GUVOKE-123123 format. One record per atom (N, C-alpha, C, O, CB): residue number from 0; residue in one letter; atom name; x, y, z. Coordinates in pm, whole numbers, plus 50000, padded with zeros to 5 digits. Each point is the difference from the previous one (the first is absolute). Glycine has a CB too. Layout:
<atoms>
<atom i="NUM" aa="a" at="CA" xx="X" yy="Y" zz="Z"/>
...
</atoms>
This chain:
<atoms>
<atom i="0" aa="x" at="N" xx="50271" yy="51104" zz="51377"/>
<atom i="0" aa="x" at="CA" xx="49981" yy="49981" zz="49826"/>
<atom i="0" aa="x" at="C" xx="50103" yy="49849" zz="49953"/>
<atom i="0" aa="x" at="O" xx="50106" yy="49964" zz="50053"/>
<atom i="0" aa="x" at="CB" xx="49871" yy="50368" zz="49893"/>
<atom i="1" aa="x" at="N" xx="49958" yy="49611" zz="49952"/>
<atom i="1" aa="x" at="CA" xx="50071" yy="49884" zz="49942"/>
<atom i="1" aa="x" at="C" xx="50122" yy="50017" zz="49942"/>
<atom i="1" aa="x" at="O" xx="50022" yy="50102" zz="49934"/>
<atom i="1" aa="x" at="CB" xx="49786" yy="49821" zz="50033"/>
<atom i="2" aa="x" at="N" xx="50263" yy="50003" zz="50045"/>
<atom i="2" aa="x" at="CA" xx="50146" yy="49993" zz="49921"/>
<atom i="2" aa="x" at="C" xx="49987" yy="50043" zz="49875"/>
<atom i="2" aa="x" at="O" xx="50071" yy="50087" zz="49950"/>
<atom i="2" aa="x" at="CB" xx="50008" yy="49731" zz="50162"/>
<atom i="3" aa="x" at="N" xx="49798" yy="50104" zz="49812"/>
<atom i="3" aa="x" at="CA" xx="49966" yy="50067" zz="49840"/>
<atom i="3" aa="x" at="C" xx="50006" yy="50131" zz="49985"/>
<atom i="3" aa="x" at="O" xx="50056" yy="50053" zz="49905"/>
<atom i="3" aa="x" at="CB" xx="49800" yy="49790" zz="50056"/>
<atom i="4" aa="x" at="N" xx="50084" yy="50223" zz="50135"/>
<atom i="4" aa="x" at="CA" xx="50030" yy="50150" zz="50023"/>
<atom i="4" aa="x" at="C" xx="50109" yy="50033" zz="50010"/>
<atom i="4" aa="x" at="O" xx="50023" yy="50105" zz="49940"/>
<atom i="4" aa="x" at="CB" xx="49822" yy="49916" zz="50147"/>
<atom i="5" aa="x" at="N" xx="50262" yy="49922" zz="49980"/>
<atom i="5" aa="x" at="CA" xx="50133" yy="50056" zz="50032"/>
<atom i="5" aa="x" at="C" xx="50110" yy="49945" zz="49844"/>
<atom i="5" aa="x" at="O" xx="50112" yy="50049" zz="49984"/>
<atom i="5" aa="x" at="CB" xx="49836" yy="49926" zz="50354"/>
<atom i="6" aa="x" at="N" xx="50015" yy="49959" zz="49600"/>
<atom i="6" aa="x" at="CA" xx="50044" yy="49964" zz="49900"/>
<atom i="6" aa="x" at="C" xx="50037" yy="49878" zz="49937"/>
<atom i="6" aa="x" at="O" xx="50090" yy="49986" zz="49918"/>
<atom i="6" aa="x" at="CB" xx="49936" yy="50185" zz="50146"/>
<atom i="7" aa="x" at="N" xx="49888" yy="49730" zz="49988"/>
<atom i="7" aa="x" at="CA" xx="49978" yy="49882" zz="49935"/>
<atom i="7" aa="x" at="C" xx="49894" yy="49982" zz="49914"/>
<atom i="7" aa="x" at="O" xx="49881" yy="50007" zz="50030"/>
<atom i="7" aa="x" at="CB" xx="50217" yy="49924" zz="50137"/>
<atom i="8" aa="x" at="N" xx="49960" yy="50041" zz="49701"/>
<atom i="8" aa="x" at="CA" xx="49922" yy="50027" zz="49852"/>
<atom i="8" aa="x" at="C" xx="49923" yy="49863" zz="49991"/>
<atom i="8" aa="x" at="O" xx="49999" yy="49909" zz="50083"/>
<atom i="8" aa="x" at="CB" xx="50195" yy="50256" zz="49773"/>
<atom i="9" aa="x" at="N" xx="49738" yy="49845" zz="50013"/>
<atom i="9" aa="x" at="CA" xx="49924" yy="49908" zz="49971"/>
<atom i="9" aa="x" at="C" xx="50134" yy="49885" zz="49933"/>
<atom i="9" aa="x" at="O" xx="50012" yy="49886" zz="50043"/>
<atom i="9" aa="x" at="CB" xx="49722" yy="50291" zz="49922"/>
<atom i="10" aa="x" at="N" xx="50337" yy="49869" zz="49948"/>
<atom i="10" aa="x" at="CA" xx="50132" yy="49935" zz="49948"/>
<atom i="10" aa="x" at="C" xx="50123" yy="49945" zz="50125"/>
<atom i="10" aa="x" at="O" xx="50080" yy="49911" zz="49970"/>
<atom i="10" aa="x" at="CB" xx="49869" yy="50270" zz="49804"/>
<atom i="11" aa="x" at="N" xx="50052" yy="49866" zz="50325"/>
<atom i="11" aa="x" at="CA" xx="50068" yy="49925" zz="50096"/>
<atom i="11" aa="x" at="C" xx="49910" yy="49880" zz="50052"/>
<atom i="11" aa="x" at="O" xx="50065" yy="49909" zz="50052"/>
<atom i="11" aa="x" at="CB" xx="50067" yy="50304" zz="50009"/>
<atom i="12" aa="x" at="N" xx="49740" yy="49773" zz="49934"/>
<atom i="12" aa="x" at="CA" xx="49938" yy="49925" zz="50073"/>
<atom i="12" aa="x" at="C" xx="49966" yy="49887" zz="49858"/>
<atom i="12" aa="x" at="O" xx="49977" yy="49881" zz="50022"/>
<atom i="12" aa="x" at="CB" xx="49929" yy="50316" zz="50213"/>
<atom i="13" aa="x" at="N" xx="50096" yy="49845" zz="49657"/>
<atom i="13" aa="x" at="CA" xx="50021" yy="49922" zz="49874"/>
<atom i="13" aa="x" at="C" xx="50104" yy="49908" zz="50020"/>
<atom i="13" aa="x" at="O" xx="49973" yy="49881" zz="50016"/>
<atom i="13" aa="x" at="CB" xx="49956" yy="50296" zz="49845"/>
<atom i="14" aa="x" at="N" xx="50198" yy="49867" zz="50140"/>
<atom i="14" aa="x" at="CA" xx="50139" yy="49980" zz="50011"/>
<atom i="14" aa="x" at="C" xx="50012" yy="49877" zz="50095"/>
<atom i="14" aa="x" at="O" xx="50049" yy="49890" zz="49974"/>
<atom i="14" aa="x" at="CB" xx="50014" yy="50365" zz="49984"/>
<atom i="15" aa="x" at="N" xx="49882" yy="49786" zz="50155"/>
<atom i="15" aa="x" at="CA" xx="50032" yy="49906" zz="50125"/>
<atom i="15" aa="x" at="C" xx="49915" yy="49892" zz="49962"/>
<atom i="15" aa="x" at="O" xx="50055" yy="49890" zz="50009"/>
<atom i="15" aa="x" at="CB" xx="49995" yy="50277" zz="50187"/>
<atom i="16" aa="x" at="N" xx="49840" yy="49833" zz="49767"/>
<atom i="16" aa="x" at="CA" xx="49905" yy="49853" zz="49961"/>
<atom i="16" aa="x" at="C" xx="50058" yy="49952" zz="49875"/>
<atom i="16" aa="x" at="O" xx="49987" yy="49885" zz="49960"/>
<atom i="16" aa="x" at="CB" xx="49774" yy="50188" zz="50134"/>
<atom i="17" aa="x" at="N" xx="50288" yy="49999" zz="49859"/>
<atom i="17" aa="x" at="CA" xx="50040" yy="49877" zz="49862"/>
<atom i="17" aa="x" at="C" xx="50140" yy="49941" zz="50054"/>
<atom i="17" aa="x" at="O" xx="50037" yy="49892" zz="49953"/>
<atom i="17" aa="x" at="CB" xx="49857" yy="50254" zz="49798"/>
<atom i="18" aa="x" at="N" xx="50194" yy="49922" zz="50354"/>
<atom i="18" aa="x" at="CA" xx="50077" yy="49918" zz="50013"/>
<atom i="18" aa="x" at="C" xx="49990" yy="49884" zz="50102"/>
<atom i="18" aa="x" at="O" xx="50068" yy="49898" zz="49995"/>
<atom i="18" aa="x" at="CB" xx="50032" yy="50281" zz="49912"/>
<atom i="19" aa="x" at="N" xx="49798" yy="49850" zz="50194"/>
<atom i="19" aa="x" at="CA" xx="49993" yy="49912" zz="50082"/>
<atom i="19" aa="x" at="C" xx="49885" yy="49870" zz="49931"/>
<atom i="19" aa="x" at="O" xx="50027" yy="49880" zz="50012"/>
<atom i="19" aa="x" at="CB" xx="50048" yy="50327" zz="50194"/>
<atom i="20" aa="x" at="N" xx="49827" yy="49833" zz="49740"/>
<atom i="20" aa="x" at="CA" xx="49886" yy="49906" zz="49957"/>
<atom i="20" aa="x" at="C" xx="50046" yy="49955" zz="49852"/>
<atom i="20" aa="x" at="O" xx="49946" yy="49896" zz="49963"/>
<atom i="20" aa="x" at="CB" xx="49848" yy="50230" zz="50187"/>
<atom i="21" aa="x" at="N" xx="50274" yy="49919" zz="49780"/>
<atom i="21" aa="x" at="CA" xx="50002" yy="50027" zz="49865"/>
<atom i="21" aa="x" at="C" xx="49903" yy="50026" zz="49908"/>
<atom i="21" aa="x" at="O" xx="50005" yy="49924" zz="49902"/>
<atom i="21" aa="x" at="CB" xx="50139" yy="49974" zz="50148"/>
<atom i="22" aa="x" at="N" xx="49754" yy="50198" zz="49948"/>
<atom i="22" aa="x" at="CA" xx="49902" yy="50023" zz="49895"/>
<atom i="22" aa="x" at="C" xx="49980" yy="50143" zz="50044"/>
<atom i="22" aa="x" at="O" xx="50051" yy="50048" zz="50101"/>
<atom i="22" aa="x" at="CB" xx="49832" yy="49708" zz="49851"/>
<atom i="23" aa="x" at="N" xx="50040" yy="50306" zz="49967"/>
<atom i="23" aa="x" at="CA" xx="50017" yy="50122" zz="49994"/>
<atom i="23" aa="x" at="C" xx="49822" yy="50044" zz="50023"/>
<atom i="23" aa="x" at="O" xx="49900" yy="49933" zz="49974"/>
<atom i="23" aa="x" at="CB" xx="50365" yy="50064" zz="49857"/>
<atom i="24" aa="x" at="N" xx="49748" yy="50146" zz="50227"/>
<atom i="24" aa="x" at="CA" xx="49910" yy="50064" zz="50047"/>
<atom i="24" aa="x" at="C" xx="49957" yy="50123" zz="49940"/>
<atom i="24" aa="x" at="O" xx="50084" yy="50085" zz="49970"/>
<atom i="24" aa="x" at="CB" xx="49988" yy="49805" zz="50196"/>
<atom i="25" aa="x" at="N" xx="49780" yy="50134" zz="49810"/>
<atom i="25" aa="x" at="CA" xx="50000" yy="50111" zz="49936"/>
<atom i="25" aa="x" at="C" xx="49960" yy="50101" zz="50121"/>
<atom i="25" aa="x" at="O" xx="49986" yy="49974" zz="50120"/>
<atom i="25" aa="x" at="CB" xx="49960" yy="49919" zz="49630"/>
<atom i="26" aa="x" at="N" xx="50036" yy="50267" zz="50159"/>
<atom i="26" aa="x" at="CA" xx="49984" yy="50103" zz="50118"/>
<atom i="26" aa="x" at="C" xx="49819" yy="49976" zz="50031"/>
<atom i="26" aa="x" at="O" xx="49936" yy="50034" zz="50099"/>
<atom i="26" aa="x" at="CB" xx="50300" yy="50183" zz="49811"/>
<atom i="27" aa="x" at="N" xx="49724" yy="49724" zz="49985"/>
<atom i="27" aa="x" at="CA" xx="49822" yy="49977" zz="50048"/>
<atom i="27" aa="x" at="C" xx="49985" yy="49926" zz="50094"/>
<atom i="27" aa="x" at="O" xx="49917" yy="50019" zz="50089"/>
<atom i="27" aa="x" at="CB" xx="49997" yy="49989" zz="49719"/>
<atom i="28" aa="x" at="N" xx="50182" yy="49875" zz="50186"/>
<atom i="28" aa="x" at="CA" xx="50034" yy="49859" zz="50132"/>
<atom i="28" aa="x" at="C" xx="50020" yy="50095" zz="50133"/>
<atom i="28" aa="x" at="O" xx="49934" yy="49978" zz="50101"/>
<atom i="28" aa="x" at="CB" xx="50237" yy="49807" zz="49734"/>
<atom i="29" aa="x" at="N" xx="49909" yy="50306" zz="50158"/>
<atom i="29" aa="x" at="CA" xx="50090" yy="50027" zz="50127"/>
<atom i="29" aa="x" at="C" xx="49879" yy="50150" zz="50071"/>
<atom i="29" aa="x" at="O" xx="49994" yy="50022" zz="50121"/>
<atom i="29" aa="x" at="CB" xx="50343" yy="49888" zz="49745"/>
<atom i="30" aa="x" at="N" xx="49593" yy="50161" zz="50045"/>
<atom i="30" aa="x" at="CA" xx="49916" yy="50082" zz="50004"/>
<atom i="30" aa="x" at="C" xx="49854" yy="49915" zz="50093"/>
<atom i="30" aa="x" at="O" xx="49961" yy="50042" zz="50109"/>
<atom i="30" aa="x" at="CB" xx="50171" yy="50094" zz="49641"/>
<atom i="31" aa="x" at="N" xx="49804" yy="49743" zz="50180"/>
<atom i="31" aa="x" at="CA" xx="49864" yy="49948" zz="50036"/>
<atom i="31" aa="x" at="C" xx="50068" yy="49951" zz="50131"/>
<atom i="31" aa="x" at="O" xx="49915" yy="49983" zz="50088"/>
<atom i="31" aa="x" at="CB" xx="49933" yy="49946" zz="49671"/>
<atom i="32" aa="x" at="N" xx="50291" yy="50040" zz="50283"/>
<atom i="32" aa="x" at="CA" xx="50024" yy="49900" zz="50147"/>
<atom i="32" aa="x" at="C" xx="50006" yy="50127" zz="50074"/>
<atom i="32" aa="x" at="O" xx="49943" yy="49998" zz="50109"/>
<atom i="32" aa="x" at="CB" xx="50213" yy="49754" zz="49839"/>
<atom i="33" aa="x" at="N" xx="49893" yy="50346" zz="50021"/>
<atom i="33" aa="x" at="CA" xx="50032" yy="50115" zz="50091"/>
<atom i="33" aa="x" at="C" xx="49840" yy="50019" zz="50074"/>
<atom i="33" aa="x" at="O" xx="49963" yy="49985" zz="50116"/>
<atom i="33" aa="x" at="CB" xx="50263" yy="50150" zz="49712"/>
<atom i="34" aa="x" at="N" xx="49687" yy="49913" zz="50023"/>
<atom i="34" aa="x" at="CA" xx="49851" yy="50019" zz="50094"/>
<atom i="34" aa="x" at="C" xx="49936" yy="49915" zz="50077"/>
<atom i="34" aa="x" at="O" xx="49920" yy="50037" zz="50086"/>
<atom i="34" aa="x" at="CB" xx="50038" yy="50073" zz="49768"/>
<atom i="35" aa="x" at="N" xx="50069" yy="49770" zz="50124"/>
<atom i="35" aa="x" at="CA" xx="49916" yy="49875" zz="50063"/>
<atom i="35" aa="x" at="C" xx="50133" yy="49989" zz="50158"/>
<atom i="35" aa="x" at="O" xx="49972" yy="49932" zz="50098"/>
<atom i="35" aa="x" at="CB" xx="49886" yy="49888" zz="49592"/>
<atom i="36" aa="x" at="N" xx="50231" yy="50233" zz="50303"/>
<atom i="36" aa="x" at="CA" xx="50114" yy="49997" zz="50144"/>
<atom i="36" aa="x" at="C" xx="49953" yy="50102" zz="50062"/>
<atom i="36" aa="x" at="O" xx="50043" yy="50008" zz="50115"/>
<atom i="36" aa="x" at="CB" xx="50181" yy="49913" zz="49804"/>
<atom i="37" aa="x" at="N" xx="49674" yy="50194" zz="50038"/>
<atom i="37" aa="x" at="CA" xx="50001" yy="50136" zz="50049"/>
<atom i="37" aa="x" at="C" xx="50122" yy="50099" zz="49996"/>
<atom i="37" aa="x" at="O" xx="50033" yy="50080" zz="50088"/>
<atom i="37" aa="x" at="CB" xx="49810" yy="49809" zz="50043"/>
<atom i="38" aa="x" at="N" xx="50199" yy="50096" zz="49784"/>
<atom i="38" aa="x" at="CA" xx="50114" yy="50091" zz="49999"/>
<atom i="38" aa="x" at="C" xx="49983" yy="50101" zz="49914"/>
<atom i="38" aa="x" at="O" xx="49991" yy="49984" zz="49879"/>
<atom i="38" aa="x" at="CB" xx="50144" yy="49856" zz="50177"/>
<atom i="39" aa="x" at="N" xx="49860" yy="50283" zz="50008"/>
<atom i="39" aa="x" at="CA" xx="49942" yy="50147" zz="49929"/>
<atom i="39" aa="x" at="C" xx="50100" yy="50024" zz="49876"/>
<atom i="39" aa="x" at="O" xx="50122" yy="50004" zz="50016"/>
<atom i="39" aa="x" at="CB" xx="49788" yy="50126" zz="50227"/>
<atom i="40" aa="x" at="N" xx="50010" yy="49888" zz="49601"/>
<atom i="40" aa="x" at="CA" xx="50090" yy="50048" zz="49940"/>
<atom i="40" aa="x" at="C" xx="49958" yy="50117" zz="49911"/>
<atom i="40" aa="x" at="O" xx="49878" yy="50020" zz="49996"/>
<atom i="40" aa="x" at="CB" xx="50221" yy="49766" zz="50034"/>
<atom i="41" aa="x" at="N" xx="49969" yy="50283" zz="49907"/>
<atom i="41" aa="x" at="CA" xx="49992" yy="50188" zz="49966"/>
<atom i="41" aa="x" at="C" xx="49857" yy="49950" zz="49917"/>
<atom i="41" aa="x" at="O" xx="49943" yy="49896" zz="49969"/>
<atom i="41" aa="x" at="CB" xx="50374" yy="50261" zz="49979"/>
<atom i="42" aa="x" at="N" xx="49665" yy="49979" zz="50041"/>
<atom i="42" aa="x" at="CA" xx="49895" yy="49997" zz="49891"/>
<atom i="42" aa="x" at="C" xx="50011" yy="49971" zz="49860"/>
<atom i="42" aa="x" at="O" xx="50092" yy="50044" zz="49931"/>
<atom i="42" aa="x" at="CB" xx="49846" yy="50091" zz="50206"/>
<atom i="43" aa="x" at="N" xx="49974" yy="49794" zz="49822"/>
<atom i="43" aa="x" at="CA" xx="50007" yy="49939" zz="49845"/>
<atom i="43" aa="x" at="C" xx="49940" yy="50093" zz="49913"/>
<atom i="43" aa="x" at="O" xx="49894" yy="50046" zz="50041"/>
<atom i="43" aa="x" at="CB" xx="50087" yy="49717" zz="50022"/>
<atom i="44" aa="x" at="N" xx="50060" yy="50278" zz="49827"/>
<atom i="44" aa="x" at="CA" xx="49884" yy="50094" zz="49949"/>
<atom i="44" aa="x" at="C" xx="49977" yy="49942" zz="49854"/>
<atom i="44" aa="x" at="O" xx="49934" yy="50056" zz="49912"/>
<atom i="44" aa="x" at="CB" xx="50132" yy="50180" zz="50232"/>
<atom i="45" aa="x" at="N" xx="50016" yy="49608" zz="49844"/>
<atom i="45" aa="x" at="CA" xx="49940" yy="49924" zz="49853"/>
<atom i="45" aa="x" at="C" xx="49926" yy="49889" zz="50043"/>
<atom i="45" aa="x" at="O" xx="50051" yy="49889" zz="50009"/>
<atom i="45" aa="x" at="CB" xx="50142" yy="50161" zz="49835"/>
<atom i="46" aa="x" at="N" xx="49654" yy="49983" zz="50191"/>
<atom i="46" aa="x" at="CA" xx="49868" yy="49926" zz="50032"/>
<atom i="46" aa="x" at="C" xx="49947" yy="49932" zz="49912"/>
<atom i="46" aa="x" at="O" xx="49991" yy="50063" zz="49895"/>
<atom i="46" aa="x" at="CB" xx="49964" yy="50077" zz="50229"/>
<atom i="47" aa="x" at="N" xx="50002" yy="49748" zz="49870"/>
<atom i="47" aa="x" at="CA" xx="49928" yy="49966" zz="49892"/>
<atom i="47" aa="x" at="C" xx="49871" yy="50107" zz="49994"/>
<atom i="47" aa="x" at="O" xx="49966" yy="50060" zz="50103"/>
<atom i="47" aa="x" at="CB" xx="50122" yy="49677" zz="49915"/>
<atom i="48" aa="x" at="N" xx="49841" yy="50282" zz="49853"/>
<atom i="48" aa="x" at="CA" xx="49891" yy="50118" zz="49982"/>
<atom i="48" aa="x" at="C" xx="49864" yy="49928" zz="50061"/>
<atom i="48" aa="x" at="O" xx="49900" yy="50061" zz="50036"/>
<atom i="48" aa="x" at="CB" xx="50213" yy="50065" zz="49721"/>
<atom i="49" aa="x" at="N" xx="49905" yy="49733" zz="50248"/>
<atom i="49" aa="x" at="CA" xx="49853" yy="49900" zz="50021"/>
<atom i="49" aa="x" at="C" xx="50040" yy="49942" zz="50168"/>
<atom i="49" aa="x" at="O" xx="50109" yy="49949" zz="50028"/>
<atom i="49" aa="x" at="CB" xx="49836" yy="49935" zz="49652"/>
<atom i="50" aa="x" at="N" xx="49976" yy="50130" zz="50388"/>
<atom i="50" aa="x" at="CA" xx="50017" yy="49915" zz="50127"/>
<atom i="50" aa="x" at="C" xx="50010" yy="49852" zz="50007"/>
<atom i="50" aa="x" at="O" xx="50058" yy="49927" zz="50080"/>
<atom i="50" aa="x" at="CB" xx="49831" yy="50245" zz="49990"/>
<atom i="51" aa="x" at="N" xx="50029" yy="49800" zz="49809"/>
<atom i="51" aa="x" at="CA" xx="50010" yy="49842" zz="49983"/>
<atom i="51" aa="x" at="C" xx="50078" yy="49936" zz="49940"/>
<atom i="51" aa="x" at="O" xx="49997" yy="49878" zz="49984"/>
<atom i="51" aa="x" at="CB" xx="49839" yy="50134" zz="50032"/>
<atom i="52" aa="x" at="N" xx="50259" yy="50077" zz="49935"/>
<atom i="52" aa="x" at="CA" xx="50143" yy="49928" zz="49905"/>
<atom i="52" aa="x" at="C" xx="50060" yy="49914" zz="50091"/>
<atom i="52" aa="x" at="O" xx="50006" yy="50048" zz="50113"/>
<atom i="52" aa="x" at="CB" xx="50067" yy="50154" zz="49739"/>
<atom i="53" aa="x" at="N" xx="49973" yy="49688" zz="50137"/>
<atom i="53" aa="x" at="CA" xx="50100" yy="49866" zz="50084"/>
<atom i="53" aa="x" at="C" xx="50123" yy="49992" zz="49935"/>
<atom i="53" aa="x" at="O" xx="50016" yy="49987" zz="49879"/>
<atom i="53" aa="x" at="CB" xx="49796" yy="49852" zz="50179"/>
<atom i="54" aa="x" at="N" xx="50293" yy="50170" zz="50049"/>
<atom i="54" aa="x" at="CA" xx="50123" yy="49946" zz="49944"/>
<atom i="54" aa="x" at="C" xx="50023" yy="49844" zz="50071"/>
<atom i="54" aa="x" at="O" xx="49922" yy="49947" zz="50079"/>
<atom i="54" aa="x" at="CB" xx="50186" yy="50320" zz="49885"/>
<atom i="55" aa="x" at="N" xx="50003" yy="49685" zz="49992"/>
<atom i="55" aa="x" at="CA" xx="50047" yy="49867" zz="50037"/>
<atom i="55" aa="x" at="C" xx="50020" yy="50002" zz="50124"/>
<atom i="55" aa="x" at="O" xx="50035" yy="50100" zz="50062"/>
<atom i="55" aa="x" at="CB" xx="50058" yy="49851" zz="49751"/>
<atom i="56" aa="x" at="N" xx="49879" yy="49907" zz="50247"/>
<atom i="56" aa="x" at="CA" xx="50027" yy="49988" zz="50131"/>
<atom i="56" aa="x" at="C" xx="50174" yy="49969" zz="50000"/>
<atom i="56" aa="x" at="O" xx="50071" yy="49951" zz="49912"/>
<atom i="56" aa="x" at="CB" xx="49653" yy="49957" zz="50156"/>
<atom i="57" aa="x" at="N" xx="50312" yy="50146" zz="50076"/>
<atom i="57" aa="x" at="CA" xx="50141" yy="49944" zz="50034"/>
<atom i="57" aa="x" at="C" xx="50025" yy="49827" zz="50024"/>
<atom i="57" aa="x" at="O" xx="49965" yy="49950" zz="50107"/>
<atom i="57" aa="x" at="CB" xx="50050" yy="50300" zz="50010"/>
<atom i="58" aa="x" at="N" xx="50031" yy="49687" zz="49804"/>
<atom i="58" aa="x" at="CA" xx="50045" yy="49852" zz="50040"/>
<atom i="58" aa="x" at="C" xx="50001" yy="49989" zz="50175"/>
<atom i="58" aa="x" at="O" xx="50044" yy="50095" zz="50065"/>
<atom i="58" aa="x" at="CB" xx="50129" yy="49885" zz="49691"/>
<atom i="59" aa="x" at="N" xx="49788" yy="49925" zz="50298"/>
<atom i="59" aa="x" at="CA" xx="50052" yy="49988" zz="50157"/>
<atom i="59" aa="x" at="C" xx="50133" yy="49984" zz="50020"/>
<atom i="59" aa="x" at="O" xx="50037" yy="50050" zz="50106"/>
<atom i="59" aa="x" at="CB" xx="49775" yy="49850" zz="49949"/>
<atom i="60" aa="x" at="N" xx="50315" yy="50026" zz="49853"/>
<atom i="60" aa="x" at="CA" xx="50110" yy="49993" zz="50044"/>
<atom i="60" aa="x" at="C" xx="50066" yy="50136" zz="49985"/>
<atom i="60" aa="x" at="O" xx="50093" yy="50035" zz="50072"/>
<atom i="60" aa="x" at="CB" xx="49902" yy="49726" zz="49886"/>
<atom i="61" aa="x" at="N" xx="49940" yy="50331" zz="49924"/>
<atom i="61" aa="x" at="CA" xx="50109" yy="50112" zz="49971"/>
<atom i="61" aa="x" at="C" xx="49928" yy="50089" zz="50137"/>
<atom i="61" aa="x" at="O" xx="50079" yy="50062" zz="50071"/>
<atom i="61" aa="x" at="CB" xx="49989" yy="49940" zz="49599"/>
<atom i="62" aa="x" at="N" xx="49777" yy="50002" zz="50365"/>
<atom i="62" aa="x" at="CA" xx="49982" yy="50089" zz="50082"/>
<atom i="62" aa="x" at="C" xx="50082" yy="49958" zz="50178"/>
<atom i="62" aa="x" at="O" xx="50010" yy="50086" zz="50088"/>
<atom i="62" aa="x" at="CB" xx="49743" yy="49971" zz="49722"/>
<atom i="63" aa="x" at="N" xx="50285" yy="49823" zz="50205"/>
<atom i="63" aa="x" at="CA" xx="50063" yy="49952" zz="50125"/>
<atom i="63" aa="x" at="C" xx="50127" yy="50066" zz="49961"/>
<atom i="63" aa="x" at="O" xx="50046" yy="50085" zz="50076"/>
<atom i="63" aa="x" at="CB" xx="49831" yy="49679" zz="49997"/>
<atom i="64" aa="x" at="N" xx="50184" yy="50207" zz="49817"/>
<atom i="64" aa="x" at="CA" xx="50181" yy="50062" zz="49997"/>
<atom i="64" aa="x" at="C" xx="49977" yy="50134" zz="50030"/>
<atom i="64" aa="x" at="O" xx="50069" yy="50054" zz="50087"/>
<atom i="64" aa="x" at="CB" xx="50057" yy="49805" zz="49714"/>
<atom i="65" aa="x" at="N" xx="49756" yy="50226" zz="50121"/>
<atom i="65" aa="x" at="CA" xx="50014" yy="50158" zz="50018"/>
<atom i="65" aa="x" at="C" xx="50000" yy="50012" zz="50166"/>
<atom i="65" aa="x" at="O" xx="50094" yy="50055" zz="50058"/>
<atom i="65" aa="x" at="CB" xx="49762" yy="50029" zz="49697"/>
<atom i="66" aa="x" at="N" xx="50040" yy="49864" zz="50307"/>
<atom i="66" aa="x" at="CA" xx="50018" yy="50023" zz="50121"/>
<atom i="66" aa="x" at="C" xx="50128" yy="49963" zz="50105"/>
<atom i="66" aa="x" at="O" xx="50026" yy="50080" zz="50090"/>
<atom i="66" aa="x" at="CB" xx="49748" yy="49911" zz="49839"/>
<atom i="67" aa="x" at="N" xx="50272" yy="49935" zz="50062"/>
<atom i="67" aa="x" at="CA" xx="50144" yy="49947" zz="50034"/>
<atom i="67" aa="x" at="C" xx="50115" yy="50137" zz="49969"/>
<atom i="67" aa="x" at="O" xx="50095" yy="50031" zz="50071"/>
<atom i="67" aa="x" at="CB" xx="49828" yy="49679" zz="49845"/>
<atom i="68" aa="x" at="N" xx="50039" yy="50343" zz="49979"/>
<atom i="68" aa="x" at="CA" xx="50082" yy="50079" zz="49974"/>
<atom i="68" aa="x" at="C" xx="49968" yy="50151" zz="50086"/>
<atom i="68" aa="x" at="O" xx="50079" yy="50073" zz="50060"/>
<atom i="68" aa="x" at="CB" xx="49955" yy="49774" zz="49706"/>
<atom i="69" aa="x" at="N" xx="49854" yy="50161" zz="50218"/>
<atom i="69" aa="x" at="CA" xx="49956" yy="50109" zz="50096"/>
<atom i="69" aa="x" at="C" xx="50049" yy="49980" zz="50163"/>
<atom i="69" aa="x" at="O" xx="50042" yy="50097" zz="50064"/>
<atom i="69" aa="x" at="CB" xx="49744" yy="49925" zz="49766"/>
<atom i="70" aa="x" at="N" xx="50203" yy="49832" zz="50234"/>
<atom i="70" aa="x" at="CA" xx="50086" yy="50003" zz="50108"/>
<atom i="70" aa="x" at="C" xx="50143" yy="49994" zz="49994"/>
<atom i="70" aa="x" at="O" xx="50067" yy="50021" zz="50101"/>
<atom i="70" aa="x" at="CB" xx="49759" yy="49896" zz="49975"/>
<atom i="71" aa="x" at="N" xx="50232" yy="50053" zz="49795"/>
<atom i="71" aa="x" at="CA" xx="50174" yy="50007" zz="49959"/>
<atom i="71" aa="x" at="C" xx="50027" yy="50151" zz="50046"/>
<atom i="71" aa="x" at="O" xx="50099" yy="50041" zz="50062"/>
<atom i="71" aa="x" at="CB" xx="49921" yy="49783" zz="49692"/>
<atom i="72" aa="x" at="N" xx="49847" yy="50267" zz="50192"/>
<atom i="72" aa="x" at="CA" xx="50066" yy="50156" zz="49990"/>
<atom i="72" aa="x" at="C" xx="49934" yy="50055" zz="50125"/>
<atom i="72" aa="x" at="O" xx="50007" yy="50119" zz="50031"/>
<atom i="72" aa="x" at="CB" xx="50016" yy="49929" zz="49690"/>
<atom i="73" aa="x" at="N" xx="49923" yy="49878" zz="50338"/>
<atom i="73" aa="x" at="CA" xx="49957" yy="50086" zz="50148"/>
<atom i="73" aa="x" at="C" xx="49852" yy="50090" zz="49946"/>
<atom i="73" aa="x" at="O" xx="50000" yy="50121" zz="50024"/>
<atom i="73" aa="x" at="CB" xx="50308" yy="49932" zz="50092"/>
<atom i="74" aa="x" at="N" xx="49594" yy="49900" zz="49826"/>
<atom i="74" aa="x" at="CA" xx="49894" yy="50042" zz="49964"/>
<atom i="74" aa="x" at="C" xx="49906" yy="49981" zz="50058"/>
<atom i="74" aa="x" at="O" xx="49916" yy="50089" zz="50018"/>
<atom i="74" aa="x" at="CB" xx="50160" yy="49909" zz="49836"/>
<atom i="75" aa="x" at="N" xx="49909" yy="49873" zz="50195"/>
<atom i="75" aa="x" at="CA" xx="49916" yy="49906" zz="50096"/>
<atom i="75" aa="x" at="C" xx="50057" yy="49939" zz="50116"/>
<atom i="75" aa="x" at="O" xx="49931" yy="49927" zz="50071"/>
<atom i="75" aa="x" at="CB" xx="49964" yy="50025" zz="49744"/>
</atoms>
């Protein structure tokens, strides 16, 4: 079971990244990075109606900061 399921929230990840790197990451950035790292998320019922819909890519520096936050919180 990941620590996220044990109490680490997206807000805590956002705060940690803000304090350490000085920029803001969104919930979408965190969710996309979790999927990329293979971290299981709970079922999302707010899915796009069209499978071809696209969302913006997470910038590399933000993705790396989020991965570092995952390591900090023991998620990976």
